[in-house]
GUDREN-351918 format. One record per residue (C-alpha): residue in one letter; x, y, z. Coordinates in steps of 0.5 Angstrom, whole numbers, padded with zeros to 4 digits, always signed. Each point is the difference from the previous one (the first is absolute). Layout:
REM GUDREN-351918
AXYZ/...
REM end
This chain:
REM GUDREN-351918
M+0065-0133-0163/I+0000+0008-0002/P+0003+0002-0006/D+0005+0006+0001/Y+0001+0004-0006/E+0005+0006+0000/N+0000+0000+0008/K-0008+0001+0000/L-0005-0005+0003/I-0005-0002-0004/L-0006-0003+0004/P-0006-0004-0003/P-0007+0004+0000/D-0002-0005+0006/F+0006+0000+0004/L-0002+0004+0005/N-0007-0003+0001/S+0003-0007+0000/Y+0006+0002+0005/I-0006+0003+0005/M-0004-0006-0001/A+0006-0004+0002/E+0002+0004+0006/K-0007+0002+0003/D+0000-0005+0005/I+0007+0001+0003/K+0000+0004+0006/L+0006+0005+0001/F+0004-0003+0006/G-0004-0006+0001/D+0006-0004+0002/F+0002+0004+0005/P-0004+0000+0007/P-0004+0006+0003/V+0004+0004+0005/S-0004+0003+0006/T+0001+0007+0003/E+0003-0004+0006/D+0005-0004-0004/W+0002+0007-0003/K+0001+0003+0007/A+0004-0006+0003/K+0005+0001-0006/I+0000+0007+0001/T+0001-0001+0007/T+0006-0005-0001/D+0003+0005-0005/L+0000+0005+0005/K+0005-0004+0005/G-0003+0002+0006/R-0002+0007-0001/D-0008+0002+0002/Y-0004+0000-0006/E-0005+0005+0002/R+0006+0005+0001/A+0004-0002-0006/L-0005+0000-0005/V-0007+0003+0002/W+0000+0007-0002/R-0003+0005+0004/T-0002+0006-0004/T-0001+0007+0001/E-0008-0001-0002/G-0001-0004+0007/F+0000-0007-0002/N+0005-0006-0002/V+0002-0002-0007/Q+0001-0008+0000/P+0006-0002-0004/F-0004-0004-0005/Y-0007-0001-0001/R-0004-0006-0003/N-0007-0001-0003/E-0003-0002+0007/N+0002+0008+0002/L-0006+0002-0004/E-0005-0004+0004/G-0005+0005+0003/L+0001+0006-0005/D-0007+0002-0002/H+0002+0004-0006/L+0003-0005-0004/D-0007-0002-0002/T-0001+0006-0004/L+0002+0002-0007/P+0003+0006-0003/G-0006+0006+0000/E-0004-0003+0006/F-0001+0002+0007/P+0004+0001+0004/F+0005+0002-0006/V+0006-0003+0003/R+0002-0003-0007/G-0001+0007-0003/N-0006+0004-0003/K+0002-0002-0007/T-0002-0007-0003/D+0003-0001-0007/N+0007+0004+0001/N+0005+0004+0005/E+0000+0006-0004/W+0002+0006+0004/L+0001+0008-0002/V+0007+0002-0001/R+0000+0007+0004/Q+0005+0006-0001/D-0001+0006+0004/I+0002+0007-0002/V+0001+0006+0004/V-0004+0006-0003/K+0004+0006+0000/D-0003+0003-0006/F-0006-0003-0004/A+0002+0000-0007/E+0007-0003+0002/A-0003-0006+0004/N-0005-0001-0006/K+0006-0001-0004/K+0003-0005+0004/A-0006-0004+0001/L-0001+0000-0007/D+0007-0003-0001/I+0000-0005+0006/L-0007-0003-0003/M+0004-0002-0006/K+0005-0004+0004/G-0004-0005+0004/V-0004+0005+0005/T-0007-0002+0001/S-0002+0004+0006/L+0002+0007+0001/G+0001+0004+0007/F+0000+0007+0001/I+0003+0003+0006/F-0001+0007+0001/E+0004+0004+0004/D-0004+0006+0000/C-0008-0002+0000/T-0003+0007+0003/S-0003+0002-0007/I-0001-0006-0004/E-0006+0000-0005/K-0003-0004-0005/A+0004+0005-0005/D+0006-0003+0002/F-0002-0007-0001/D-0001+0003-0007/T+0007+0001-0001/L+0003-0006+0004/L-0004-0005-0003/K+0000+0003-0007/D+0000-0006-0006/I+0000-0005+0005/A-0004-0006-0001/L-0003-0001+0007/E-0004-0006-0002/A+0006-0004-0001/I+0004+0002+0006/E-0001+0002+0008/I+0000+0007+0003/N+0002+0001+0007/V+0001+0007+0003/V+0004+0001+0007/C+0000+0006+0004/C+0002+0001+0007/C-0005+0006+0001/K-0007+0002-0003/S-0001-0007-0003/T-0007+0000+0000/Q+0000+0006-0004/V+0005-0003-0005/A-0004-0006+0000/S-0006+0004-0002/A+0003+0003-0006/L+0003-0006-0002/A-0008-0003+0000/E-0002+0006-0004/Y+0005-0002-0005/I-0002-0007-0001/R-0007+0002+0000/A+0001+0004-0006/Y+0005-0005-0003/N-0004-0007+0001/A-0003-0002+0007/E-0001-0007-0002/V+0007-0002-0002/V+0005+0004+0004/V+0004-0004+0006/A+0002+0005+0005/S+0002+0001+0007/A+0001+0006+0005/N+0004-0001+0006/V-0005+0003+0005/D+0003-0002+0006/P-0002+0004+0006/L+0001-0006+0005/G+0007-0001-0003/G+0002+0008+0000/Y-0003-0001+0008/L+0006-0004+0002/M+0005+0004-0005/T-0002+0007+0002/G-0003-0001+0007/K-0006+0003-0002/L-0007-0001-0003/A+0001+0005-0006/K-0008+0001+0000/G-0001-0002+0008/E-0007-0002+0001/E-0002+0002-0007/T+0005-0005-0003/F-0005-0006-0002/D-0006+0005-0002/E+0005+0003-0005/L+0002-0008-0002/K-0007-0002+0000/G-0002+0006-0005/L+0006-0002-0005/I-0003-0007+0000/E-0007+0002-0002/A+0003+0006-0005/T+0004-0006-0004/E-0005-0005+0001/D-0001+0000-0008/L+0007-0002-0001/K+0000-0007+0002/K+0007-0001-0001/F+0003+0006+0004/R+0002-0002+0007/V+0001+0006+0004/I+0002-0003+0007/S+0007-0002+0001/V+0003-0005+0006/T+0007+0002+0000/G+0003-0006+0003/K+0007+0001-0003/N+0001+0006+0005/Y+0000-0006+0006/N+0005-0004-0005/N+0005+0006-0001/S-0001+0002+0008/G+0003-0007+0002/S-0006-0004+0001/S+0000-0008-0001/I-0004-0003-0005/V-0006-0002+0005/Q+0000+0007+0002/E-0001+0003-0006/L-0005-0004-0002/A-0004+0000+0006/F+0000+0008+0001/S-0002+0001-0007/L-0006-0005+0001/A-0001+0004+0006/Q+0000+0007-0004/G-0004-0003-0006/A-0005-0003+0006/E-0001+0007+0003/Y-0001+0003-0007/L-0006-0005-0001/T-0003+0001+0007/Q+0001+0008+0000/L-0003+0001-0007/V-0006-0006+0001/A-0002+0004+0006/K-0001+0006-0004/G-0005-0003-0004/L+0004-0003-0006/K-0001-0007-0002/V+0006-0005+0001/D+0001-0002-0007/Q+0001+0008-0002/V+0005+0000+0005/A+0004-0006-0001/N+0000+0001-0007/N+0003+0006+0001/I+0006-0002+0004/K+0007-0002-0003/F+0006-0003+0004/N+0007+0003-0001/F+0005-0005+0003/G+0007+0000+0000/I+0004-0006-0002/G+0006-0002+0004/G+0006-0005-0001/N-0003-0006+0004/Y-0002-0003-0007/F-0005-0006+0002/M-0003+0004+0006/E-0002+0006-0005/I-0003-0005-0004/A-0004-0003+0006/K-0002+0007+0002/L-0004+0002-0006/R-0003-0007+0000/A-0002+0001+0007/G-0002+0007+0000/R-0005-0001-0006/M-0003-0006+0005/L-0001+0004+0006/W-0002+0006-0004/A-0006-0004-0003/Q-0002-0002+0007/I+0000+0007+0003/V-0004+0003-0006/K-0005-0007+0001/A-0001+0002+0007/F-0004+0007-0003/E-0004-0005-0004/P+0001+0003-0007/L-0005-0001-0005/C+0005-0003-0005/E+0005-0005+0002/C+0005+0004-0005/S+0000+0006+0004/C+0005-0005+0005/K+0005+0000-0005/M+0007+0004+0002/R+0003+0004-0005/T+0007+0001+0001/H+0006+0004-0003/S+0007-0002+0003/E+0006+0005+0000/T+0007-0003+0001/S+0002+0002+0007/E+0005+0006+0002/Y+0001-0003+0007/N+0006-0005-0003/K+0003+0004-0005/T+0007+0003+0000/T+0004+0006-0002/Y+0007-0003+0000/D+0001-0006-0005/A-0007+0003-0003/H+0000-0005-0006/T-0002-0006+0005/N-0007+0003+0001/M-0001-0002-0007/L+0000-0007+0003/R-0004+0001+0006/T-0006+0004-0005/Q+0001-0006-0005/T-0002-0005+0006/E-0005+0005+0003/A-0004+0000-0007/M+0000-0007-0001/S-0003-0001+0007/A-0006+0005-0002/A-0001-0003-0006/L+0000-0007+0002/G-0005+0003+0006/G-0005+0002-0005/S+0001+0008+0001/D-0004+0004-0005/S+0005+0005-0002/I+0008+0000+0002/T+0004+0006+0001/V+0008-0002-0001/L+0003+0006+0003/R+0007+0003-0003/Y+0006-0003+0004/N+0002+0007+0001/S-0007+0003+0001/F+0001+0003+0007/F+0007+0003-0001/A+0000+0002-0007/E-0004+0003-0006/G-0003-0004-0005/G+0004-0002-0005/E-0001-0004-0007/F+0004-0006+0002/S-0003-0001+0007/E-0007+0001-0002/R+0001-0005-0006/I+0003-0005+0004/A-0006+0000+0005/R-0005+0000-0005/N+0004-0006-0004/Q+0000-0004+0007/Q-0008-0001-0001/S+0001-0001-0007/L+0005-0006+0001/L-0005-0003+0005/K-0006+0000-0005/D+0004-0001-0007/E+0005-0005+0002/S-0002-0003+0006/H-0008+0000-0001/L-0002+0002+0007/D-0006+0003-0003/K-0003-0006-0003/I-0001-0005+0006/V-0005+0002+0005/D+0002-0001+0007/P+0007-0003-0001/G+0001-0002+0007/A-0006-0004+0001/G+0001-0007+0003/S+0007+0002+0002/Y+0001-0003+0007/Y+0004+0006+0002/I-0004+0005-0003/E-0007-0002+0003/N+0003-0001+0007/L+0003+0007+0000/T-0007+0003-0003/A-0003-0004+0006/S+0005+0003+0005/I+0000+0007-0002/A-0008+0000-0001/E+0000-0003+0008/E+0005+0005+0002/A-0003+0006-0003/W-0007-0001+0002/A+0002-0001+0007/L+0003+0007-0001/F-0006+0003-0003/L-0004-0002+0005/E+0004+0003+0005/V-0001+0006-0003/Q-0007-0001-0001/E+0000-0001+0008/K+0003+0007+0001/G-0006+0003-0004/G+0002+0000-0007/F+0006+0003-0004/I-0001+0007+0002/A+0000-0002+0008/A+0006-0004-0001/A+0004+0005-0003/K-0002+0005+0005/E+0002-0004+0005/G+0007-0001-0003/F-0001-0008-0001/I+0001+0000-0007/Q+0006+0005+0000/S+0003-0004+0006/T-0001-0007-0003/V+0004+0002-0007/K+0005+0004+0004/A+0002-0006+0004/M+0000-0004-0006/A+0005+0005-0003/E+0004+0000+0006/K+0001-0007+0000/K+0002+0000-0008/D+0005+0005+0001/L+0003-0004+0006/S+0000-0006-0005/Y+0004+0004-0005/A+0005+0003+0005/T+0002-0007+0002/R-0001-0003-0007/R-0005-0005+0002/A-0003+0003-0006/N+0004+0002-0006/L+0000+0006-0005/L+0004-0002-0006/G+0005+0006-0001/V-0001+0004+0007/N+0000-0004+0006/Q+0003-0006-0004/F+0005-0001-0006/P+0001+0007-0001/N+0003+0003-0006/F+0007+0001+0003/T+0002+0005-0005/E-0007+0004-0001/E+0000+0007+0002/F-0007+0004-0001/E+0001+0005-0005/G-0002+0008+0001/E-0004+0001+0006/M-0005-0004+0003/P-0007+0003-0001/A-0004+0003+0005/G-0004-0005+0004/V+0003-0006-0003/L+0003-0002+0007/E-0006+0002+0004/A-0007-0002+0001/K-0006+0003-0003/D-0004+0004+0005/C-0006+0003-0002/T-0003+0002+0006/V-0004+0006+0000/E+0000+0006+0005/G-0005-0002+0006/A+0000-0007-0002/E-0004-0004+0005/I+0003-0007-0001/E+0007-0003-0001/T+0001-0001-0007/L+0003-0005-0004/K+0007+0002-0003/P+0002-0004-0006/Y+0008-0002-0001/R+0005-0005-0003/G+0003-0005+0004/A+0007+0002-0003/Q+0000+0007+0002/A+0004-0001+0007/F+0005-0004-0004/E+0000+0005-0006/A+0001+0006+0005/L+0006-0003+0003/R+0003-0001-0007/Y-0002+0006-0002/Q+0004+0004+0006/T+0006-0004-0002/D-0001+0002-0007/V+0000+0007+0002/Y+0006+0000+0004/A+0004-0003-0005/K-0001+0006-0005/E+0005+0004+0005/N+0003-0006+0004/K+0003-0006-0001/R-0005-0006+0000/P+0001-0004+0006/K+0003-0007-0002/A-0001-0006+0004/F+0006-0005-0001/M+0000-0008+0001/L+0005-0002+0004/T+0000-0008-0002/I+0004-0004+0004/G+0000-0008+0003/N-0005-0005-0002/L-0002+0001-0008/A-0007-0002+0000/F-0002+0005+0006/R+0004+0005-0002/K-0003+0000-0007/A-0007+0000+0002/R+0001+0005+0005/A+0003+0005-0005/Q-0005-0001-0005/F-0005+0001+0006/A+0003+0006+0002/C+0001+0003-0007/N-0007+0000-0001/F-0001+0003+0007/F+0004+0006-0001/A-0002+0001-0007/V-0007+0001+0002/A+0002+0007+0003/G+0004+0002-0006/Y+0007-0002+0002/D+0005-0002-0004/V+0002-0007+0002/V+0007-0003-0001/D+0000-0008+0000/N+0006-0004+0000/N+0003-0007-0001/G+0003-0001+0007/F+0006+0002+0005/A+0005-0004+0003/T+0000+0004+0006/A-0004+0006+0004/E+0006+0005-0001/E+0000-0001-0008/G-0008+0001+0000/V+0001+0006+0004/A+0005+0003-0004/A-0004-0001-0007/A-0006+0003+0004/K+0004+0006+0001/E+0003+0000-0007/A-0007+0000-0003/G-0002+0006+0005/A-0006-0004+0003/N-0005+0003+0005/I-0002-0007+0002/V+0004-0006+0001/V-0005-0006+0000/V+0004-0007+0003/C-0003-0006-0004/S+0002-0007+0003/S-0003-0005+0004/D-0003+0000+0007/D+0006-0004+0003/E+0005+0004-0003/Y-0003+0007+0002/A+0003+0000+0007/E+0007+0000-0002/I-0001+0004-0006/V-0004+0006+0002/P+0004+0002+0005/A+0006+0000-0004/V-0004+0004-0005/A-0002+0005+0005/E+0006+0002+0003/K+0003+0002-0007/L-0006+0005-0002/D+0000+0007+0001/N-0006+0004-0002/E-0003-0006-0004/V-0007-0003+0002/L+0001-0007+0002/V-0006-0005-0002/V+0000-0007+0001/A-0004-0004-0005/G-0004-0005+0004/N-0003-0002+0007/P+0006-0004+0003/T-0001-0004+0007/C+0006+0005+0002/K-0004+0006-0001/A+0000+0002+0007/D+0007-0001+0001/L+0002+0004-0006/E-0005+0006+0003/A+0004+0000+0006/K+0006+0002-0004/G-0004+0005-0003/V-0002-0003-0006/E-0007+0003-0001/N-0003-0001-0007/F-0002-0007-0003/I-0005-0001-0006/H-0003-0007-0001/V-0007-0002-0003/K-0004+0002+0006/S+0003+0007-0001/N-0005+0006+0000/V+0003+0002-0007/L-0003+0007+0000/E+0002+0002+0007/D+0007-0003+0000/L+0001+0004-0007/K-0003+0006+0003/G+0005-0001+0006/Y+0006+0000-0005/Q-0002+0006-0004/S+0000+0004+0007/K+0007-0003+0002/L+0003+0002-0007/G-0004+0007+0000/V-0004-0002-0006/C-0006+0005+0001/
REM end
């Protein structure tokens, strides 16, 4: 018997060892018979009560493969990468062997070098271990500018990254000169020299045929800086343009392979080129898929580099920086973006990214502020200091689900990568428009999913904040795609945008209208069957609040006359009849004949719809509606434009 003293258990010194020895032969669940996969499926089929197993439970992803409702140990059979350890080729399990440490990066827009330096010194004291300097004007940046920008910063303790949209090789050369004077052996740095990425964004190769000669010269000039990577593969541009995860990965790999091909052909060794490439991915909200994307990316890149026969297998390692995606972020109910960036940061960390940037929740529509920047930094600090995600190498290893996602994404991305190669490589595929059209088709598919609410954006197309109004004026460009196409563009370009933009433009249109007019009001005329009227009123309130309308719900009316009178008294612009299908045939015509200029809407898709349409009823909203197009129609009917 174990004594109890002041509510504390006092255990004999050998208690734990004795307990383990006594229990060592007991097998967990040993009294229960094993359950086969067939048994599980049989039980599930029974519970489905006649519904088709494939249609009900198997998820067909936008990535082009099916996801099963459950996975078991047998699903790991045939996955070759499971036999490798962390730090071993093909590096699916990560480049590190003893921890999952990553760099916490924050970017600073450089308008004044001294001010940027002051901010850098400040945030380095708040958990940042990687600095990104974004130059709006890079026409005349020299080594002396870095003397000011990096003053008093201990570069041996952090990472430095420079980002510029033009003259990137010039900026990279200036940084290299500074690093060389500081200490060439210890400084970890990168520059976003990405002419191929710029090609897709602007439509022209900045230096034409001389592009790769210039890049070759930069690599040779910085060869003494072993920890300075000058080539960037900006995969996040695909992500932010609406691509699928498979497309982002495949086209990024094709872009990287093009750099290898072009530069090796110009006389560089494959190790020189591969060790200068850094992949910059966007991380979206598909939690497990994003983890698997990074794992699959490392595996495929290792195979690509190996095909060029490098001298050292270590050159096959993919170096990655991950940035939370802008594509799924919202202007309305913007604080929900913190939820999105948190799961995205977790995906990047668990996927083994080398560095991570968590964008501010309001980064695309507001200037930086102390609160939003602090939250973005602290989200990574929480993952490290409280969740300890930096302690365990490849936490997803062995997960039946993640391992199968890794294999499926790798298979689909490899097939798309090979398709690009069959067209002659990245540049040839871009000239043909294959890459751009593939991404555009996926973006249009996603847009339709948002419009029909098969995919949800919390606070935008589903569950909006009913009382929210956008304060002030919407900043220029927030509701538009980013078009960087230059004059004389030779190809179609990628145009990053946010999936919420179309809905936000609709709601902002209402907000602007309401400043000088009465905000449109949708009135729920609830009547008849209690369960149906409550459910449909809730659906309809949510539906019209998406456009920023005032919505008025009600407990229920005894008659159509009573409901119409209340709607008129409330000043309704739209009257939504909420009842059961069986009652609509009688109730809706009774409501219609008593309305004046109010727009009549029926909540549901009743079997008597054709009869109601024959009587002049035009508007029906239901779960299969294209919410975006329907709301645009109501905006037009009400003169909200």
